[in-house]
C-alpha positions as CSV (number, residue, x, y, z in Angstrom):
1,X,159.0,133.3,209.7
2,X,158.9,135.2,206.4
3,X,158.3,138.9,206.8
4,X,155.9,140.3,204.2
5,X,155.2,143.9,203.2
6,X,152.1,144.7,201.1
7,X,152.2,147.7,198.8
8,X,149.0,148.5,196.9
9,X,147.2,151.9,196.4
10,X,143.7,150.3,196.9
11,X,142.8,150.0,200.6
12,X,140.4,147.2,200.0
13,X,143.0,145.2,198.2
14,X,145.5,145.7,201.0
15,X,142.9,144.6,203.5
16,X,142.0,141.5,201.5
17,X,145.7,140.6,201.1
18,X,146.3,141.0,204.8
19,X,143.4,138.7,205.5
20,X,144.7,136.1,203.1
21,X,148.2,136.3,204.6
22,X,146.8,135.7,208.1
23,X,145.7,132.3,206.9
24,X,149.2,131.3,205.7
25,X,151.5,129.5,208.1
26,X,155.1,130.7,208.3
27,X,154.3,134.3,207.1
28,X,153.8,137.5,209.0
29,X,152.7,140.9,207.6
30,X,155.3,143.4,208.8
31,X,153.5,146.3,207.2
32,X,151.3,147.7,204.4
33,X,151.2,150.9,202.5
34,X,149.8,152.5,199.4
35,X,152.5,154.6,197.7
36,X,156.1,154.7,196.8
37,X,156.7,157.6,199.2
38,X,155.4,155.4,202.1
39,X,157.3,152.4,200.9
40,X,160.6,154.3,201.0
41,X,160.2,154.5,204.7
42,X,158.4,151.1,205.4
43,X,160.8,148.8,203.5
44,X,164.1,149.9,205.2
45,X,162.3,150.0,208.6
46,X,160.8,146.5,208.3
47,X,163.5,144.7,206.2
48,X,160.9,142.3,204.6
49,X,161.7,139.0,203.0
50,X,158.9,139.3,200.5
51,X,157.0,142.1,198.8
52,X,153.4,141.8,197.5
53,X,153.7,144.7,195.1
54,X,151.2,146.4,192.9
55,X,152.6,147.8,189.7
56,X,150.4,150.9,189.2
57,X,150.7,153.1,192.3
58,X,149.5,156.6,192.7
59,X,153.0,158.2,192.6
60,X,154.7,155.9,190.2
61,X,155.1,152.2,189.6
62,X,156.3,149.1,191.4
63,X,159.2,149.0,189.0
64,X,160.2,152.5,189.9
65,X,160.3,151.4,193.6
66,X,162.5,148.4,192.9
67,X,164.9,150.4,190.8
68,X,165.2,153.1,193.4
69,X,165.5,150.9,196.5
70,X,166.8,147.5,195.1
71,X,165.4,145.7,198.1
72,X,167.1,142.4,198.9
73,X,163.9,140.4,199.0
74,X,161.6,138.4,196.8
75,X,158.8,140.1,194.9
76,X,155.3,138.9,193.9
77,X,153.6,141.4,191.6
78,X,149.9,141.8,192.0
79,X,148.3,143.8,189.3
80,X,145.2,144.3,187.1
81,X,147.4,144.4,184.0
82,X,148.7,141.5,182.0
83,X,151.1,143.3,179.7
84,X,153.8,143.9,182.3
85,X,154.7,140.3,182.7
86,X,157.9,140.3,180.6
87,X,159.1,143.4,182.5
88,X,158.3,141.7,185.8
89,X,160.7,138.8,184.8
90,X,163.5,141.3,184.2
91,X,163.0,142.6,187.7
92,X,163.3,139.0,189.1
93,X,159.7,138.5,190.1
94,X,158.9,135.3,191.9
95,X,155.3,135.4,190.5
96,X,152.8,137.6,188.7
97,X,149.2,137.4,190.0
98,X,146.3,139.2,188.4
99,X,143.6,140.9,190.3
100,X,141.3,139.8,191.8
101,X,143.8,137.6,193.5
102,X,142.9,133.9,193.5
103,X,143.6,132.4,196.9
104,X,145.0,129.2,195.5
105,X,147.4,131.0,193.1
106,X,148.6,133.1,196.0
107,X,149.1,130.0,198.2
108,X,151.2,128.4,195.5
109,X,153.3,131.5,195.0
110,X,153.9,131.8,198.8
111,X,154.8,128.1,199.0
112,X,157.4,128.7,196.3
113,X,158.8,131.7,198.3
114,X,159.0,129.5,201.4
115,X,160.9,126.8,199.6
116,X,163.3,129.2,198.1
117,X,163.8,130.9,201.5
118,X,164.7,127.6,203.1
119,X,166.7,125.8,200.4
120,X,168.2,128.3,198.0
121,X,169.8,131.2,199.8
122,X,173.0,131.0,197.7
123,X,171.2,130.8,194.4
124,X,169.0,133.8,195.4
125,X,172.1,135.8,196.3
126,X,173.6,135.1,192.8
127,X,170.3,136.0,191.1
128,X,170.0,139.3,193.0
129,X,173.6,140.2,192.1
130,X,172.8,139.4,188.4
131,X,169.8,141.8,188.6
132,X,172.0,144.6,190.0
133,X,174.4,144.0,187.2
134,X,171.7,144.1,184.6
135,X,171.5,140.3,184.0
136,X,168.3,138.4,183.3
137,X,167.1,135.9,185.8
138,X,166.4,132.3,184.7
139,X,162.6,132.6,184.3
140,X,159.9,132.3,181.7
141,X,156.2,133.5,181.6
142,X,153.6,130.9,180.7
143,X,150.2,132.1,179.6
144,X,147.4,129.6,180.5
145,X,143.7,130.2,180.0
146,X,143.3,131.5,183.5
147,X,146.5,133.4,184.3
148,X,150.1,134.3,183.6
149,X,152.6,132.1,185.5
150,X,156.2,133.0,186.1
151,X,158.3,129.8,186.2
152,X,162.0,129.4,187.0
153,X,164.0,127.2,184.7
154,X,165.0,125.0,187.5
155,X,161.3,124.2,188.3
156,X,160.7,122.7,184.8
157,X,161.3,119.0,184.5
158,X,160.2,118.6,180.9
159,X,157.7,119.9,178.3
160,X,155.4,117.7,176.1
161,X,153.7,118.8,172.9
162,X,150.2,117.7,171.8
163,X,148.3,119.1,168.9
164,X,149.7,122.6,169.1
165,X,149.5,122.8,172.9
166,X,152.5,122.4,175.3
167,X,152.3,121.0,178.8
168,X,155.0,122.0,181.3
169,X,155.6,119.4,184.0
170,X,157.1,121.0,187.1
171,X,159.2,119.7,190.0
172,X,156.4,120.4,192.5
173,X,153.9,118.2,190.6
174,X,152.0,120.9,188.8
175,X,151.2,120.8,185.1
176,X,150.7,124.0,183.1
177,X,149.1,123.8,179.7
178,X,149.8,126.6,177.2
179,X,148.5,127.1,173.7
180,X,151.9,127.5,171.9
181,X,153.9,124.9,170.1
182,X,156.9,123.3,171.7
183,X,159.0,124.7,168.8
184,X,158.4,128.2,170.2
185,X,159.6,127.2,173.6
186,X,162.6,125.5,172.2
187,X,163.6,129.0,170.9
188,X,162.8,130.7,174.2
189,X,164.4,128.2,176.6
190,X,168.3,128.2,176.4
191,X,170.0,125.0,175.2
192,X,172.4,125.3,178.2
193,X,169.4,124.1,180.2
194,X,167.1,122.3,177.8
195,X,167.5,119.4,175.3
196,X,165.1,118.4,172.6
197,X,165.5,114.6,172.2
198,X,162.2,114.2,170.3
199,X,159.8,116.4,168.3
200,X,157.3,116.1,171.1
201,X,159.6,116.7,174.1
202,X,161.9,119.3,175.6
203,X,163.8,118.2,178.7
204,X,165.7,120.0,181.4
205,X,169.0,118.1,181.4
206,X,169.4,118.6,185.1
207,X,166.7,116.1,185.6
208,X,168.2,113.4,183.3
209,X,169.4,110.4,185.2
210,X,170.6,108.1,182.3
211,X,170.3,107.2,178.7
212,X,169.0,103.7,177.7
213,X,170.5,102.0,174.7
214,X,167.1,101.2,173.4
215,X,166.6,104.9,172.7
216,X,165.1,106.7,175.6
217,X,166.1,109.0,178.5
218,X,165.2,108.1,182.1
219,X,164.6,111.1,184.3
220,X,165.2,111.2,188.1
221,X,161.5,110.6,188.7
222,X,161.7,107.5,186.5
223,X,159.8,109.1,183.7
224,X,160.9,107.8,180.3
225,X,161.4,110.3,177.4
226,X,161.8,108.9,173.9
227,X,164.8,109.8,171.8
228,X,164.1,109.9,168.0
229,X,166.4,108.0,165.8
230,X,167.5,111.1,163.9
231,X,168.4,112.9,167.1
232,X,170.2,110.1,168.8
233,X,173.7,111.3,167.9
234,X,172.8,114.8,168.9
235,X,171.6,113.6,172.3
236,X,174.7,111.6,172.9
237,X,176.9,114.5,172.0
238,X,174.9,116.8,174.3
239,X,175.1,114.4,177.3
240,X,178.8,113.7,176.9
241,X,179.7,117.4,176.4
242,X,181.0,116.9,172.9
243,X,178.8,119.5,171.1
């Protein structure tokens, strides 16, 4: 059971979130409060696995709270403001949901928290240690028409470009379409994770299964990604570790 603490200075929002959480299997609300002062007491007392945390609180910000307490738990920011997304990444946010909270977006964020809780304890420990030491977690913010989505690098299988838009294909089957060129994401995503075998594709090399001599990559889900002729040598060097 994943223990959740809700921190929001609007009583109506806290109540709505508690109602939504009651509908989620595998989660229990261990407490709720509306200020940093209250959270200083509530978090150590309840030892939550997950915070649903507002950014603008009456006596400070959610960032202030995390910097002060450095709680060993995952965080989903819930806010009315879009412009804190990059800062949220630096604090290791699992997700960044805009008010009013969409139930399906919350469900997806909670499902991700549940998977991470079950399958990635070692990776989470490393990520938290990196945060304490000032390192940046491996995440990126994607801005779609409806919301800002925080995505971990390991969730991205590949990206495909089409007429100025880029579609991110994720490991859980989701697709996120953003109105930026794939070139911009090639610059944002590190080449230690991502390979560009073709002008229209960017691939997470952790999902590559094999390279076919006819000039395409086969991913672990059997998706075939073309390799352009001019990038064939580069791809071969990348895959064999000779670059």
